[in-house]
N, CA, C and O atoms as a Maestro MAE file, in Angstrom:
{
 s_m_m2io_version
 :::
 2.0.0
}

f_m_ct {
 s_m_title
 :::
 protein
 m_atom[268] {
  # First column is atom index #
  i_m_mmod_type
  r_m_x_coord
  r_m_y_coord
  r_m_z_coord
  i_m_residue_number
  s_m_chain_name
  s_m_pdb_residue_name
  s_m_pdb_atom_name
  i_m_atomic_number
  :::
  1 25 -10.187 -1.361 -4.683 1 A "MET " " N  " 7
  2 3 -9.660 -0.608 -5.772 1 A "MET " " CA " 6
  3 2 -8.435 0.165 -5.362 1 A "MET " " C  " 6
  4 15 -8.439 0.804 -4.310 1 A "MET " " O  " 8
  5 25 -7.376 0.129 -6.164 2 A "MET " " N  " 7
  6 3 -6.113 0.820 -5.800 2 A "MET " " CA " 6
  7 2 -6.211 2.279 -6.158 2 A "MET " " C  " 6
  8 15 -6.578 2.663 -7.269 2 A "MET " " O  " 8
  9 25 -5.868 3.068 -5.177 3 A "THR " " N  " 7
  10 3 -5.829 4.546 -5.452 3 A "THR " " CA " 6
  11 2 -4.399 4.978 -5.528 3 A "THR " " C  " 6
  12 15 -3.534 4.458 -4.825 3 A "THR " " O  " 8
  13 25 -4.155 5.939 -6.391 4 A "GLY " " N  " 7
  14 3 -2.845 6.472 -6.558 4 A "GLY " " CA " 6
  15 2 -2.715 7.243 -7.827 4 A "GLY " " C  " 6
  16 15 -3.645 7.248 -8.633 4 A "GLY " " O  " 8
  17 25 -1.665 7.862 -8.035 5 A "THR " " N  " 7
  18 3 -1.410 8.715 -9.182 5 A "THR " " CA " 6
  19 2 -0.194 8.120 -9.915 5 A "THR " " C  " 6
  20 15 0.511 7.277 -9.361 5 A "THR " " O  " 8
  21 25 0.052 8.568 -11.181 6 A "PRO " " N  " 7
  22 3 1.254 8.128 -11.815 6 A "PRO " " CA " 6
  23 2 2.501 8.480 -11.094 6 A "PRO " " C  " 6
  24 15 3.502 7.766 -11.152 6 A "PRO " " O  " 8
  25 25 2.438 9.630 -10.386 7 A "LYS " " N  " 7
  26 3 3.584 10.084 -9.570 7 A "LYS " " CA " 6
  27 2 3.810 9.092 -8.411 7 A "LYS " " C  " 6
  28 15 4.957 8.709 -8.180 7 A "LYS " " O  " 8
  29 25 2.814 8.678 -7.702 8 A "SER " " N  " 7
  30 3 2.953 7.704 -6.660 8 A "SER " " CA " 6
  31 2 3.482 6.354 -7.173 8 A "SER " " C  " 6
  32 15 4.298 5.697 -6.527 8 A "SER " " O  " 8
  33 25 2.984 5.966 -8.363 9 A "ALA " " N  " 7
  34 3 3.409 4.747 -8.936 9 A "ALA " " CA " 6
  35 2 4.886 4.847 -9.334 9 A "ALA " " C  " 6
  36 15 5.621 3.869 -9.199 9 A "ALA " " O  " 8
  37 25 5.313 5.958 -9.799 10 A "LEU " " N  " 7
  38 3 6.754 6.143 -10.071 10 A "LEU " " CA " 6
  39 2 7.598 6.082 -8.849 10 A "LEU " " C  " 6
  40 15 8.682 5.501 -8.881 10 A "LEU " " O  " 8
  41 25 7.147 6.659 -7.766 11 A "PHE " " N  " 7
  42 3 7.878 6.593 -6.517 11 A "PHE " " CA " 6
  43 2 7.893 5.140 -6.033 11 A "PHE " " C  " 6
  44 15 8.920 4.674 -5.538 11 A "PHE " " O  " 8
  45 25 6.805 4.435 -6.161 12 A "LEU " " N  " 7
  46 3 6.871 3.031 -5.687 12 A "LEU " " CA " 6
  47 2 7.705 2.153 -6.534 12 A "LEU " " C  " 6
  48 15 8.329 1.218 -6.032 12 A "LEU " " O  " 8
  49 25 7.742 2.421 -7.828 13 A "GLY " " N  " 7
  50 3 8.594 1.641 -8.733 13 A "GLY " " CA " 6
  51 2 10.040 1.934 -8.390 13 A "GLY " " C  " 6
  52 15 10.837 0.999 -8.320 13 A "GLY " " O  " 8
  53 25 10.409 3.148 -8.179 14 A "ALA " " N  " 7
  54 3 11.833 3.526 -7.782 14 A "ALA " " CA " 6
  55 2 12.212 2.859 -6.400 14 A "ALA " " C  " 6
  56 15 13.341 2.436 -6.151 14 A "ALA " " O  " 8
  57 25 11.157 2.815 -5.545 15 A "CYS " " N  " 7
  58 3 11.362 2.153 -4.222 15 A "CYS " " CA " 6
  59 2 11.749 0.673 -4.440 15 A "CYS " " C  " 6
  60 15 12.689 0.159 -3.833 15 A "CYS " " O  " 8
  61 25 10.996 0.022 -5.318 16 A "CYS " " N  " 7
  62 3 11.296 -1.410 -5.589 16 A "CYS " " CA " 6
  63 2 12.654 -1.606 -6.158 16 A "CYS " " C  " 6
  64 15 13.339 -2.546 -5.753 16 A "CYS " " O  " 8
  65 25 13.108 -0.771 -7.089 17 A "VAL " " N  " 7
  66 3 14.423 -0.892 -7.730 17 A "VAL " " CA " 6
  67 2 15.489 -0.574 -6.620 17 A "VAL " " C  " 6
  68 15 16.548 -1.202 -6.639 17 A "VAL " " O  " 8
  69 25 15.268 0.327 -5.700 18 A "ALA " " N  " 7
  70 3 16.224 0.603 -4.628 18 A "ALA " " CA " 6
  71 2 16.303 -0.579 -3.684 18 A "ALA " " C  " 6
  72 15 17.384 -0.905 -3.194 18 A "ALA " " O  " 8
  73 25 15.177 -1.230 -3.418 19 A "ALA " " N  " 7
  74 3 15.169 -2.362 -2.462 19 A "ALA " " CA " 6
  75 2 15.914 -3.519 -3.152 19 A "ALA " " C  " 6
  76 15 16.704 -4.205 -2.504 19 A "ALA " " O  " 8
  77 25 15.690 -3.735 -4.376 20 A "ILE " " N  " 7
  78 3 16.427 -4.805 -5.076 20 A "ILE " " CA " 6
  79 2 17.954 -4.503 -5.074 20 A "ILE " " C  " 6
  80 15 18.763 -5.414 -4.897 20 A "ILE " " O  " 8
  81 25 18.320 -3.273 -5.263 21 A "ALA " " N  " 7
  82 3 19.721 -2.903 -5.183 21 A "ALA " " CA " 6
  83 2 20.344 -3.151 -3.800 21 A "ALA " " C  " 6
  84 15 21.479 -3.607 -3.661 21 A "ALA " " O  " 8
  85 25 19.529 -2.822 -2.793 22 A "ALA " " N  " 7
  86 3 20.023 -3.078 -1.419 22 A "ALA " " CA " 6
  87 2 20.198 -4.518 -1.157 22 A "ALA " " C  " 6
  88 15 21.251 -4.912 -0.655 22 A "ALA " " O  " 8
  89 25 19.219 -5.355 -1.466 23 A "VAL " " N  " 7
  90 3 19.306 -6.793 -1.230 23 A "VAL " " CA " 6
  91 2 20.500 -7.424 -2.032 23 A "VAL " " C  " 6
  92 15 21.242 -8.265 -1.524 23 A "VAL " " O  " 8
  93 25 20.627 -6.992 -3.243 24 A "GLY " " N  " 7
  94 3 21.717 -7.470 -4.066 24 A "GLY " " CA " 6
  95 2 23.051 -7.063 -3.546 24 A "GLY " " C  " 6
  96 15 24.004 -7.833 -3.667 24 A "GLY " " O  " 8
  97 25 23.178 -5.913 -2.982 25 A "SER " " N  " 7
  98 3 24.455 -5.417 -2.402 25 A "SER " " CA " 6
  99 2 24.812 -6.218 -1.189 25 A "SER " " C  " 6
  100 15 25.982 -6.536 -0.978 25 A "SER " " O  " 8
  101 25 23.798 -6.564 -0.355 26 A "VAL " " N  " 7
  102 3 24.099 -7.364 0.832 26 A "VAL " " CA " 6
  103 2 24.561 -8.716 0.443 26 A "VAL " " C  " 6
  104 15 25.501 -9.249 1.033 26 A "VAL " " O  " 8
  105 25 23.915 -9.298 -0.554 27 A "PHE " " N  " 7
  106 3 24.409 -10.652 -1.015 27 A "PHE " " CA " 6
  107 2 25.792 -10.593 -1.577 27 A "PHE " " C  " 6
  108 15 26.613 -11.482 -1.349 27 A "PHE " " O  " 8
  109 25 26.051 -9.532 -2.320 28 A "GLU " " N  " 7
  110 3 27.373 -9.403 -2.976 28 A "GLU " " CA " 6
  111 2 28.447 -9.228 -1.892 28 A "GLU " " C  " 6
  112 15 29.498 -9.866 -1.945 28 A "GLU " " O  " 8
  113 25 28.166 -8.343 -0.892 29 A "LEU " " N  " 7
  114 3 29.168 -8.199 0.230 29 A "LEU " " CA " 6
  115 2 29.340 -9.387 1.072 29 A "LEU " " C  " 6
  116 15 30.428 -9.610 1.603 29 A "LEU " " O  " 8
  117 25 28.222 -10.247 1.241 30 A "SER " " N  " 7
  118 3 28.346 -11.376 2.099 30 A "SER " " CA " 6
  119 2 29.046 -12.523 1.342 30 A "SER " " C  " 6
  120 15 29.482 -13.478 1.985 30 A "SER " " O  " 8
  121 25 29.170 -12.467 0.021 31 A "SER " " N  " 7
  122 3 29.801 -13.472 -0.747 31 A "SER " " CA " 6
  123 2 31.326 -13.443 -0.551 31 A "SER " " C  " 6
  124 15 32.004 -14.461 -0.696 31 A "SER " " O  " 8
  125 25 31.851 -12.240 -0.215 32 A "GLY " " N  " 7
  126 3 33.239 -12.135 -0.019 32 A "GLY " " CA " 6
  127 2 34.034 -11.545 -1.196 32 A "GLY " " C  " 6
  128 15 35.131 -11.018 -1.010 32 A "GLY " " O  " 8
  129 25 33.455 -11.642 -2.431 33 A "HIS " " N  " 7
  130 3 34.092 -11.120 -3.548 33 A "HIS " " CA " 6
  131 2 33.059 -10.355 -4.405 33 A "HIS " " C  " 6
  132 15 32.607 -10.887 -5.419 33 A "HIS " " O  " 8
  133 25 32.692 -9.169 -4.038 34 A "PRO " " N  " 7
  134 3 31.801 -8.367 -4.865 34 A "PRO " " CA " 6
  135 2 32.346 -8.009 -6.228 34 A "PRO " " C  " 6
  136 15 33.510 -7.628 -6.352 34 A "PRO " " O  " 8
  137 25 31.524 -8.125 -7.249 35 A "GLN " " N  " 7
  138 3 31.976 -7.905 -8.625 35 A "GLN " " CA " 6
  139 2 32.345 -6.448 -8.878 35 A "GLN " " C  " 6
  140 15 33.167 -6.167 -9.750 35 A "GLN " " O  " 8
  141 25 31.758 -5.522 -8.139 36 A "LEU " " N  " 7
  142 3 32.082 -4.124 -8.380 36 A "LEU " " CA " 6
  143 2 33.150 -3.595 -7.364 36 A "LEU " " C  " 6
  144 15 33.588 -2.446 -7.430 36 A "LEU " " O  " 8
  145 25 33.525 -4.465 -6.462 37 A "GLY " " N  " 7
  146 3 34.427 -4.075 -5.378 37 A "GLY " " CA " 6
  147 2 33.685 -3.767 -4.141 37 A "GLY " " C  " 6
  148 15 32.503 -3.432 -4.212 37 A "GLY " " O  " 8
  149 25 34.314 -3.860 -2.985 38 A "SER " " N  " 7
  150 3 33.652 -3.667 -1.709 38 A "SER " " CA " 6
  151 2 33.215 -2.219 -1.487 38 A "SER " " C  " 6
  152 15 32.156 -1.975 -0.911 38 A "SER " " O  " 8
  153 25 34.015 -1.266 -1.936 39 A "SER " " N  " 7
  154 3 33.704 0.166 -1.672 39 A "SER " " CA " 6
  155 2 32.524 0.604 -2.571 39 A "SER " " C  " 6
  156 15 31.607 1.263 -2.083 39 A "SER " " O  " 8
  157 25 32.530 0.269 -3.805 40 A "VAL " " N  " 7
  158 3 31.423 0.621 -4.706 40 A "VAL " " CA " 6
  159 2 30.151 -0.024 -4.250 40 A "VAL " " C  " 6
  160 15 29.127 0.655 -4.176 40 A "VAL " " O  " 8
  161 25 30.156 -1.330 -3.932 41 A "THR " " N  " 7
  162 3 28.963 -2.056 -3.398 41 A "THR " " CA " 6
  163 2 28.479 -1.488 -2.082 41 A "THR " " C  " 6
  164 15 27.276 -1.387 -1.838 41 A "THR " " O  " 8
  165 25 29.409 -1.124 -1.251 42 A "GLY " " N  " 7
  166 3 29.022 -0.458 -0.012 42 A "GLY " " CA " 6
  167 2 28.371 0.903 -0.222 42 A "GLY " " C  " 6
  168 15 27.440 1.263 0.498 42 A "GLY " " O  " 8
  169 25 28.824 1.612 -1.140 43 A "ILE " " N  " 7
  170 3 28.215 2.916 -1.505 43 A "ILE " " CA " 6
  171 2 26.777 2.705 -2.018 43 A "ILE " " C  " 6
  172 15 25.848 3.405 -1.616 43 A "ILE " " O  " 8
  173 25 26.630 1.739 -2.900 44 A "ILE " " N  " 7
  174 3 25.341 1.455 -3.405 44 A "ILE " " CA " 6
  175 2 24.382 1.063 -2.259 44 A "ILE " " C  " 6
  176 15 23.230 1.495 -2.223 44 A "ILE " " O  " 8
  177 25 24.864 0.273 -1.371 45 A "LEU " " N  " 7
  178 3 24.025 -0.181 -0.190 45 A "LEU " " CA " 6
  179 2 23.727 1.046 0.680 45 A "LEU " " C  " 6
  180 15 22.595 1.197 1.140 45 A "LEU " " O  " 8
  181 25 24.719 1.936 0.924 46 A "ALA " " N  " 7
  182 3 24.461 3.094 1.762 46 A "ALA " " CA " 6
  183 2 23.498 4.077 1.236 46 A "ALA " " C  " 6
  184 15 22.814 4.792 1.969 46 A "ALA " " O  " 8
  185 25 23.459 4.097 -0.150 47 A "ILE " " N  " 7
  186 3 22.478 5.065 -0.800 47 A "ILE " " CA " 6
  187 2 21.087 4.362 -0.900 47 A "ILE " " C  " 6
  188 15 20.063 4.999 -0.655 47 A "ILE " " O  " 8
  189 25 21.059 3.175 -1.225 48 A "SER " " N  " 7
  190 3 19.784 2.477 -1.548 48 A "SER " " CA " 6
  191 2 18.911 2.223 -0.277 48 A "SER " " C  " 6
  192 15 17.684 2.259 -0.372 48 A "SER " " O  " 8
  193 25 19.529 1.967 0.906 49 A "VAL " " N  " 7
  194 3 18.759 1.680 2.081 49 A "VAL " " CA " 6
  195 2 17.895 2.917 2.483 49 A "VAL " " C  " 6
  196 15 16.685 2.776 2.664 49 A "VAL " " O  " 8
  197 25 18.484 4.086 2.619 50 A "PRO " " N  " 7
  198 3 17.602 5.246 3.001 50 A "PRO " " CA " 6
  199 2 16.654 5.622 1.838 50 A "PRO " " C  " 6
  200 15 15.559 6.135 2.071 50 A "PRO " " O  " 8
  201 25 17.086 5.361 0.580 51 A "ALA " " N  " 7
  202 3 16.257 5.682 -0.552 51 A "ALA " " CA " 6
  203 2 14.959 4.868 -0.488 51 A "ALA " " C  " 6
  204 15 13.898 5.380 -0.843 51 A "ALA " " O  " 8
  205 25 15.026 3.628 -0.048 52 A "VAL " " N  " 7
  206 3 13.813 2.783 0.078 52 A "VAL " " CA " 6
  207 2 12.794 3.459 0.905 52 A "VAL " " C  " 6
  208 15 11.654 3.648 0.480 52 A "VAL " " O  " 8
  209 25 13.192 3.837 2.107 53 A "GLY " " N  " 7
  210 3 12.276 4.464 3.068 53 A "GLY " " CA " 6
  211 2 11.740 5.753 2.538 53 A "GLY " " C  " 6
  212 15 10.535 5.995 2.614 53 A "GLY " " O  " 8
  213 25 12.611 6.614 1.988 54 A "LEU " " N  " 7
  214 3 12.161 7.915 1.508 54 A "LEU " " CA " 6
  215 2 11.197 7.838 0.336 54 A "LEU " " C  " 6
  216 15 10.242 8.612 0.258 54 A "LEU " " O  " 8
  217 25 11.445 6.907 -0.575 55 A "LEU " " N  " 7
  218 3 10.657 6.759 -1.745 55 A "LEU " " CA " 6
  219 2 9.260 6.115 -1.389 55 A "LEU " " C  " 6
  220 15 8.225 6.487 -1.941 55 A "LEU " " O  " 8
  221 25 9.296 5.186 -0.490 56 A "PHE " " N  " 7
  222 3 8.062 4.562 -0.005 56 A "PHE " " CA " 6
  223 2 7.172 5.608 0.709 56 A "PHE " " C  " 6
  224 15 5.961 5.683 0.498 56 A "PHE " " O  " 8
  225 25 7.840 6.408 1.563 57 A "TYR " " N  " 7
  226 3 7.078 7.473 2.281 57 A "TYR " " CA " 6
  227 2 6.480 8.476 1.289 57 A "TYR " " C  " 6
  228 15 5.348 8.929 1.461 57 A "TYR " " O  " 8
  229 25 7.246 8.816 0.254 58 A "ALA " " N  " 7
  230 3 6.763 9.747 -0.720 58 A "ALA " " CA " 6
  231 2 5.633 9.193 -1.592 58 A "ALA " " C  " 6
  232 15 4.735 9.936 -1.989 58 A "ALA " " O  " 8
  233 25 5.674 7.917 -1.886 59 A "ALA " " N  " 7
  234 3 4.547 7.268 -2.580 59 A "ALA " " CA " 6
  235 2 3.343 7.235 -1.805 59 A "ALA " " C  " 6
  236 15 2.276 7.559 -2.327 59 A "ALA " " O  " 8
  237 25 3.415 6.862 -0.570 60 A "VAL " " N  " 7
  238 3 2.262 6.812 0.370 60 A "VAL " " CA " 6
  239 2 1.650 8.216 0.561 60 A "VAL " " C  " 6
  240 15 0.434 8.410 0.539 60 A "VAL " " O  " 8
  241 25 2.579 9.187 0.750 61 A "ARG " " N  " 7
  242 3 2.108 10.528 1.023 61 A "ARG " " CA " 6
  243 2 1.377 11.133 -0.172 61 A "ARG " " C  " 6
  244 15 0.349 11.796 -0.027 61 A "ARG " " O  " 8
  245 25 1.964 10.875 -1.412 62 A "ASP " " N  " 7
  246 3 1.347 11.335 -2.614 62 A "ASP " " CA " 6
  247 2 -0.015 10.676 -2.867 62 A "ASP " " C  " 6
  248 15 -0.944 11.345 -3.320 62 A "ASP " " O  " 8
  249 25 -0.146 9.373 -2.581 63 A "ALA " " N  " 7
  250 3 -1.365 8.662 -2.805 63 A "ALA " " CA " 6
  251 2 -2.432 9.194 -1.860 63 A "ALA " " C  " 6
  252 15 -3.581 9.392 -2.256 63 A "ALA " " O  " 8
  253 25 -2.045 9.427 -0.602 64 A "ASN " " N  " 7
  254 3 -2.988 9.898 0.425 64 A "ASN " " CA " 6
  255 2 -3.454 11.319 0.062 64 A "ASN " " C  " 6
  256 15 -4.618 11.674 0.253 64 A "ASN " " O  " 8
  257 25 -2.549 12.093 -0.447 65 A "ALA " " N  " 7
  258 3 -2.898 13.526 -0.822 65 A "ALA " " CA " 6
  259 2 -3.905 13.592 -1.932 65 A "ALA " " C  " 6
  260 15 -4.684 14.540 -2.033 65 A "ALA " " O  " 8
  261 25 -3.884 12.600 -2.745 66 A "ASN " " N  " 7
  262 3 -4.684 12.659 -4.027 66 A "ASN " " CA " 6
  263 2 -5.941 11.784 -3.896 66 A "ASN " " C  " 6
  264 15 -6.540 11.468 -4.925 66 A "ASN " " O  " 8
  265 25 -6.378 11.374 -2.692 67 A "GLN " " N  " 7
  266 3 -7.577 10.543 -2.596 67 A "GLN " " CA " 6
  267 2 -8.833 11.367 -2.619 67 A "GLN " " C  " 6
  268 15 -9.933 10.819 -2.548 67 A "GLN " " O  " 8
  :::
 }
 m_bond[267] {
  # First column is bond index #
  i_m_from
  i_m_to
  i_m_order
  :::
  1 1 2 1
  2 2 3 1
  3 3 4 2
  4 3 5 1
  5 5 6 1
  6 6 7 1
  7 7 8 2
  8 7 9 1
  9 9 10 1
  10 10 11 1
  11 11 12 2
  12 11 13 1
  13 13 14 1
  14 14 15 1
  15 15 16 2
  16 15 17 1
  17 17 18 1
  18 18 19 1
  19 19 20 2
  20 19 21 1
  21 21 22 1
  22 22 23 1
  23 23 24 2
  24 23 25 1
  25 25 26 1
  26 26 27 1
  27 27 28 2
  28 27 29 1
  29 29 30 1
  30 30 31 1
  31 31 32 2
  32 31 33 1
  33 33 34 1
  34 34 35 1
  35 35 36 2
  36 35 37 1
  37 37 38 1
  38 38 39 1
  39 39 40 2
  40 39 41 1
  41 41 42 1
  42 42 43 1
  43 43 44 2
  44 43 45 1
  45 45 46 1
  46 46 47 1
  47 47 48 2
  48 47 49 1
  49 49 50 1
  50 50 51 1
  51 51 52 2
  52 51 53 1
  53 53 54 1
  54 54 55 1
  55 55 56 2
  56 55 57 1
  57 57 58 1
  58 58 59 1
  59 59 60 2
  60 59 61 1
  61 61 62 1
  62 62 63 1
  63 63 64 2
  64 63 65 1
  65 65 66 1
  66 66 67 1
  67 67 68 2
  68 67 69 1
  69 69 70 1
  70 70 71 1
  71 71 72 2
  72 71 73 1
  73 73 74 1
  74 74 75 1
  75 75 76 2
  76 75 77 1
  77 77 78 1
  78 78 79 1
  79 79 80 2
  80 79 81 1
  81 81 82 1
  82 82 83 1
  83 83 84 2
  84 83 85 1
  85 85 86 1
  86 86 87 1
  87 87 88 2
  88 87 89 1
  89 89 90 1
  90 90 91 1
  91 91 92 2
  92 91 93 1
  93 93 94 1
  94 94 95 1
  95 95 96 2
  96 95 97 1
  97 97 98 1
  98 98 99 1
  99 99 100 2
  100 99 101 1
  101 101 102 1
  102 102 103 1
  103 103 104 2
  104 103 105 1
  105 105 106 1
  106 106 107 1
  107 107 108 2
  108 107 109 1
  109 109 110 1
  110 110 111 1
  111 111 112 2
  112 111 113 1
  113 113 114 1
  114 114 115 1
  115 115 116 2
  116 115 117 1
  117 117 118 1
  118 118 119 1
  119 119 120 2
  120 119 121 1
  121 121 122 1
  122 122 123 1
  123 123 124 2
  124 123 125 1
  125 125 126 1
  126 126 127 1
  127 127 128 2
  128 127 129 1
  129 129 130 1
  130 130 131 1
  131 131 132 2
  132 131 133 1
  133 133 134 1
  134 134 135 1
  135 135 136 2
  136 135 137 1
  137 137 138 1
  138 138 139 1
  139 139 140 2
  140 139 141 1
  141 141 142 1
  142 142 143 1
  143 143 144 2
  144 143 145 1
  145 145 146 1
  146 146 147 1
  147 147 148 2
  148 147 149 1
  149 149 150 1
  150 150 151 1
  151 151 152 2
  152 151 153 1
  153 153 154 1
  154 154 155 1
  155 155 156 2
  156 155 157 1
  157 157 158 1
  158 158 159 1
  159 159 160 2
  160 159 161 1
  161 161 162 1
  162 162 163 1
  163 163 164 2
  164 163 165 1
  165 165 166 1
  166 166 167 1
  167 167 168 2
  168 167 169 1
  169 169 170 1
  170 170 171 1
  171 171 172 2
  172 171 173 1
  173 173 174 1
  174 174 175 1
  175 175 176 2
  176 175 177 1
  177 177 178 1
  178 178 179 1
  179 179 180 2
  180 179 181 1
  181 181 182 1
  182 182 183 1
  183 183 184 2
  184 183 185 1
  185 185 186 1
  186 186 187 1
  187 187 188 2
  188 187 189 1
  189 189 190 1
  190 190 191 1
  191 191 192 2
  192 191 193 1
  193 193 194 1
  194 194 195 1
  195 195 196 2
  196 195 197 1
  197 197 198 1
  198 198 199 1
  199 199 200 2
  200 199 201 1
  201 201 202 1
  202 202 203 1
  203 203 204 2
  204 203 205 1
  205 205 206 1
  206 206 207 1
  207 207 208 2
  208 207 209 1
  209 209 210 1
  210 210 211 1
  211 211 212 2
  212 211 213 1
  213 213 214 1
  214 214 215 1
  215 215 216 2
  216 215 217 1
  217 217 218 1
  218 218 219 1
  219 219 220 2
  220 219 221 1
  221 221 222 1
  222 222 223 1
  223 223 224 2
  224 223 225 1
  225 225 226 1
  226 226 227 1
  227 227 228 2
  228 227 229 1
  229 229 230 1
  230 230 231 1
  231 231 232 2
  232 231 233 1
  233 233 234 1
  234 234 235 1
  235 235 236 2
  236 235 237 1
  237 237 238 1
  238 238 239 1
  239 239 240 2
  240 239 241 1
  241 241 242 1
  242 242 243 1
  243 243 244 2
  244 243 245 1
  245 245 246 1
  246 246 247 1
  247 247 248 2
  248 247 249 1
  249 249 250 1
  250 250 251 1
  251 251 252 2
  252 251 253 1
  253 253 254 1
  254 254 255 1
  255 255 256 2
  256 255 257 1
  257 257 258 1
  258 258 259 1
  259 259 260 2
  260 259 261 1
  261 261 262 1
  262 262 263 1
  263 263 264 2
  264 263 265 1
  265 265 266 1
  266 266 267 1
  267 267 268 2
  :::
 }
}
């Protein structure tokens, strides 16, 4: 049975969105012609990579605190 709260589910969902943004940014930058430009795509990548770790940590911490 899965344990968690709506708050931890929200953190985990945001973590998934950030991970998708990071992977998409890597593919865009590796293609050579990012649609949003190299600087904007690089900024998205630079923000989303640490966000994945922080949001996942927050989701796990919240789920463990509410067991």
